[in-house]
matplotlib code that plots the C-alpha trace (Angstrom):
import matplotlib.pyplot as plt

x = [1.9, 3.3, 4.9, 2.9, 3.2, 3.7, 0.7, 0.8, -0.3, -2.6, -5.1, -5.1, -6.1, -8.9, -10.2, -10.0, -12.0, -14.6, -14.7, -15.5, -18.4, -19.8, -19.7, -17.0, -14.6, -15.4, -12.8, -13.0, -11.4, -10.4, -9.3, -5.5, -3.5, -2.0, 0.5, -1.1, 0.2, 2.1, 3.0, -0.3, -1.6, -5.3, -7.4, -8.5, -10.5, -7.8, -8.2, -5.4, -6.7, -6.4, -2.9, -1.9, -3.2, -1.0, 2.0, 1.2, 1.2, 4.6, 5.9, 4.6, 6.5, 3.3, 3.7, 6.9, 7.1, 9.2, 9.7, 10.2, 10.9, 9.9, 12.1, 10.2, 11.2, 7.6, 7.6, 5.3, 5.1, 4.6, 3.3, 3.7, 2.5, 5.3, 5.5, 4.6, 1.5, 0.4, 0.8, -1.3, -4.1, -4.0, -4.3, -7.2, -9.0, -8.4, -9.6, -12.8, -12.0, -13.8, -17.6, -19.3, -20.6, -17.1, -15.6, -18.5, -18.1, -14.4, -14.8, -17.3, -14.6, -12.2, -14.4, -17.2, -19.0, -15.9, -13.4, -10.8, -11.5, -8.8, -8.4, -7.7, -7.0, -8.2, -5.9, -8.2, -11.2, -9.0, -11.1, -10.4, -12.5, -13.1, -12.9, -13.2, -11.7, -12.9, -16.5, -16.2, -17.4, -16.3, -17.7, -16.4, -15.0, -16.1, -12.7, -12.1, -15.5, -14.4, -17.2, -17.3, -16.9, -18.4, -16.1, -17.3, -14.8, -14.9, -12.0, -10.7, -9.6, -7.6, -9.7, -7.0, -7.2, -10.9, -10.4, -9.4, -6.7, -4.5, -4.0, -4.5, -5.0]
y = [9.7, 6.2, 5.4, 3.3, -0.4, -3.2, -5.2, -8.6, -8.3, -11.3, -9.7, -6.6, -8.8, -10.3, -6.8, -5.9, -9.0, -8.1, -4.6, -6.1, -8.3, -5.4, -3.1, -0.7, -1.6, -2.2, -4.9, -8.5, -11.6, -15.1, -18.2, -18.4, -20.9, -18.9, -19.8, -19.0, -19.1, -22.3, -22.9, -24.5, -23.6, -22.9, -21.4, -17.8, -15.3, -12.8, -9.5, -8.9, -5.3, -4.8, -6.4, -4.1, -1.0, -2.0, -2.3, 1.1, 2.6, 1.0, 2.5, 5.9, 5.5, 5.7, 2.1, 0.2, -3.5, -5.9, -9.6, -11.7, -15.4, -17.5, -20.1, -22.7, -20.8, -19.5, -16.2, -13.2, -9.7, -6.9, -3.4, -0.1, 3.4, 5.9, 9.5, 10.5, 8.2, 9.7, 13.2, 12.2, 10.9, 14.1, 16.2, 14.1, 14.4, 18.2, 18.9, 16.8, 14.7, 11.7, 12.0, 11.1, 7.9, 6.9, 7.3, 5.5, 2.6, 2.3, 2.7, -0.1, -2.4, -1.7, -0.6, -2.3, -0.2, 2.1, -0.7, -1.8, -5.0, -7.7, -10.4, -13.8, -17.1, -20.4, -23.1, -25.9, -24.6, -23.1, -19.9, -16.2, -14.3, -10.6, -10.1, -7.5, -9.2, -6.5, -7.1, -10.9, -10.5, -12.4, -13.2, -15.7, -14.2, -15.9, -15.4, -19.2, -20.0, -20.8, -20.7, -23.4, -21.9, -24.0, -24.2, -25.3, -26.1, -27.3, -28.8, -26.8, -29.0, -27.4, -27.6, -29.5, -32.2, -32.6, -33.4, -36.9, -35.5, -34.6, -38.3, -40.4, -44.1]
z = [15.7, 15.2, 11.9, 9.5, 9.9, 7.4, 6.2, 4.5, 0.8, 1.1, 3.6, 1.4, -1.6, 0.6, 1.3, -2.4, -3.2, -0.5, -2.1, -5.5, -4.2, -2.2, -5.3, -4.0, -6.7, -10.4, -10.8, -11.9, -10.2, -11.2, -9.3, -8.7, -6.6, -3.8, -1.1, 2.3, 5.8, 6.5, 2.9, 1.8, -1.6, -2.0, -4.8, -4.1, -6.1, -6.8, -8.7, -11.1, -11.5, -7.7, -7.7, -10.6, -8.7, -5.7, -8.1, -9.6, -6.2, -5.6, -8.9, -7.8, -4.5, -2.5, -1.2, -0.2, -0.5, 1.4, 0.7, 3.8, 4.3, 7.3, 9.0, 6.9, 3.8, 3.1, 1.3, 1.9, 0.6, 3.0, 2.1, 3.8, 2.9, 2.3, 3.4, -0.2, 0.0, 3.4, 1.9, -1.1, 1.1, 3.2, 0.0, -1.3, 2.0, 2.3, -1.2, -0.8, -3.9, -2.4, -2.1, 1.2, -0.5, -1.7, 1.7, 3.4, 0.9, 1.6, 5.3, 5.3, 4.1, 6.9, 9.9, 11.7, 14.4, 14.5, 15.1, 12.6, 10.7, 10.7, 8.1, 9.8, 8.2, 9.7, 8.5, 9.7, 7.7, 4.9, 5.1, 5.6, 8.1, 8.5, 12.3, 15.0, 18.0, 20.5, 19.5, 19.2, 15.6, 12.5, 9.1, 6.6, 3.4, 0.1, -1.5, -1.2, -2.9, -6.4, -9.0, -11.6, -15.0, -17.8, -20.7, -24.1, -26.7, -30.2, -32.0, -34.9, -37.8, -40.6, -43.8, -45.6, -43.0, -43.7, -47.4, -48.4, -50.7, -47.7, -46.9, -50.0, -49.3]

ax = plt.figure().add_subplot(projection="3d")
ax.plot(x, y, z, "-o")
ax.set_aspect("equal")
plt.show()
C-alpha cells in the first residue's frame, strides 16, 4: 500500500465548511481573509473549531504538518496522516465506534458515486469547486459566499460625561 500523501490545508478547510452546511459537523464558521493559490486574498467562511481540531490532531501526533513556500513566496500548509493516525482510524473502524449514519455522512463529503471528490479553485471566478474529474462532475462550494451580518451599535457614554458638571462653562 502506498504511503499517505500530503494534502493542502485549504481544501481540507473547504471540506470542513461543506460538512458544516450539510449538517455533518456541528461547528460554526465566520468570514476570514485567506491567501489562496497565486497569493490572492479572498474572504472565506472558515471554521475555527475545524481548524482547532486539525491542530489538536497535530498535537496528538495523528497528523503531520509541513509549511511550504512557492517560487513566488506564497506559503501553504500541507497535512499528512501519521502512522499513529492510521492505527487510530483502523481501531475506530474495527471497534465499530462510528455508526453507519456517521460513516455515510462523512463519506458523502469525500465520495461521489464511489469516486473521490477533489477540491479545485478557479482563480478567474474566485470560487472553489467540489469535482470528480472522471465523471466530469463539479459543484460550486458556497465557502466564498459571505453573508452580511447586521451590526447594531450604540455609543456608551460614561455617566459623568452626560452631566454638565463634568465640563463647566
